[in-house]
C-alpha angles and dihedrals in degrees: 000000000000119000089225142318125268117211121250094237133192099047124223116288111280116243095034125113105290118236094247092056091045091052093049091052090056093039091242126188117217100023090142089050091061092046090053091046092053091047091053094050138222117320112244114206134183112278118216123200108226099179143349116216110201124335093303099202091169094059095237113180139205104190128190108206146070122312094240094049091047090052090050089055094047092049092048088055093047092244117154124190124220100203133021126194117179130180100186125176111293097220085242098147091240132129115222120215136195118223106232114207123204106231123229114266109242091241092053092045090051091053091050091049092051089052088052090229126146118234113251116223089215089062093058118109117221145158133198128247124191110243102181139345123236090198110134141161104232094235093049092046094053093045088050092048091048091056092046094048091049089052092048092049090054091063098040117109119235091259094044128122132201130209115198113196115205141139138226096289097076109347101112093045088056090049088064089055091048091050090054098043101040101021131255090254089061093057104112110175145342103226119204114208108199108216096158116156111190097208142074130027095334091073093051096064114100092243143071111302108259112224118145144078125211125230117192113208118202134165128214091231141348088271095080135151113247128162111188111237124219134201132191117275118252117256094246089060093048090050088066090071094089101133126088124206127211091275092055095252118144117234145150130217110235111188094323095319117110112217120192121217097225091051092047092052092048094049096040125193120304111245114246130205095270110077112196097146097073113082122220121219088256088063094040107035093168096056109149093221095062114123098183093254120144114244092013112165125213120259091234090065093054093040090061093047096045094046091048101047106030141041131219113290094025123123118253117193135192115185095186092042101169111169093006096248093139093053093043094052093042089054093049090050094052097256128130115245144208118194119188130177138149095222122092090211090057092052093048094046092048094044092052092043094051092044089055089051092053093246122158119222148134122252106217134182127203109224096222098120095273091109089067093075136043098219133347099244095051093046096045090053091049096046092061090061094044098056104087113242096359112151136167114267115197093195092063127087116254088254087080119068091212139292143272121222116227124188093222104029099034117210115014113192114218125211116204118182115243105243089204090062114065092197093064099049093073115070108210138148089275094059094039090051089054092049093050099041103032113017101039096045088057091059126096114276090242093066109112102173142022131192120220119196122197137185094202133008131202096217121339093202090052092049093049090048090050090052093047094049095049109088097180094101138036093200112119113238117206118193120212131183110236091201089076087065097037090059087068096049097083121044116191120249124247125238138177117201143151133209129211140159112285111249095165094086137035089238092071119199123131137309121209116197124198107218100176138003128190126182112180092191095053092044090052089052090051091048089052090050092049091050092053091045090053093050091048096044123117141165090276092041107038122197111269110176125198106246121196122206123241093256092049095211092141088071091068121097104165138018128188132181125206112204094165107061136016094207144019123024114027120245113196100209091165130008142169132193122199111214123213091267091055097253120138126240105201115203090333096315118116117229137179091231124115119230113261097196093262142096125200129208136178098230131043108282115240099179136020125207122194124187116199123217091265092055103256113140126205127184127211132187111242106175129000118247101247095188 
């Protein structure tokens, strides 16, 4: 339950198309719901610090949570951001997956090292796991975006700018929202990022080859920060400087204006609003900065935006942070940063990336129920199997997840909040009003009862009173807390380890050895992969299962030791990350060493954290703090 609600202030620009009219144009459902949500305000939840990396004097943040909740927190603290870049879902109808690589077992890696042979990426065994789904109903998506954009505007400084990165699926609908929220007069440019790749299936379609994204650039007011960006002139332009004056300087005469070569090179060419000089990862598959994260954007793209619309020391925020490229580039350019994302994989990827860059920051988690699941797609799939008796029911509207059959009551429709849609996780009077007056009337007349699950609730007594006082339906409404089910979604991994004084170096300290590691969830994913591989095998494509050793160490991606505290906020006093080739990254520094199944630390380890290759983290007590 939220601590309180923070107002969505400032309001949309007066004189623009009001939300109600906009919704009617698009035949929206639930326009009044959004209006009531905005009137109520942004839910403010408790914020818990998970870890502090470095001293962090600038107050940099990596936040796990929803955009709206993060903005509520920032506003409650009086924090304003100077530049926002967001790369939200595109409403493309696609599911995005992370490629999960099986790590090299230390014994195998040791044998490869002795043979002085490099690991071949093609030899690596991997499977895919869905991380999030970009599957949206257009009306829901735009209502969701409206609420997020209103929240973001409320924490933008008066000189702030925002860049909204979209594509053809939904971009120009969102521009209408941006015109309303920020004002048409504050629309600065529509930037075209040319990411065309003239190969593969895209060239086969009987149509123009699709190859660009759109970035809408708006400012909060006319008093904006903008530093004009330059790029080198093309050689064909420089070849025009074929005249030499009396001082020996090259120049050309362009329409009566003499231009000197040295001055032209120094000034460069002003960057326009069509960017074809920044390669996407489709065009540059071997880019060194890739972190195997779906939808990752290149650093050069963010470097241009951040340099243009902010100055050193300013705060740069990304509320759909993904791979952490915005935070990483902002840090390198001397800006402060705020990274926010709902996905655990995003937080882990960003945390490790920033740590490797030497950044200092806090890792924070909004206690709004999101911590109960790894990622929305995985959890939604799991929930369906955990609700007793829940089955698909084709006769029901998509609002209902399915139905339960009861011998006395017959069919009982079940509503389960969509964890990919922040607006549905909170059960409030607005949502209950929609259930009573829209969803239930559409049901068959024989329905006697419905079940409504929720992740969070504004005030259960208030909701029950609202249901009791509404006499428009005789259908019984049962409320159930989804957290009771979510608690069973993730089961902690199992590890065997031992700790002893480190005798391998003169520096001493301690050595913690991982003897065995078991992750039931990862093993079930591998079993699922192997089953599919077997069914799809053929003479040309023989069955090659993924086989895990008895000690299971190849299922480990990251290990951290806390020698400071045995409870509460995590202190990573020593850490290693094993990359997909089996090499070790020690405390953020890349090495060409293979993992030997151990981690060393200067002080006695109190806690051990292990992250498996799918991103689940489990903590064990190692030694008790005797102080």
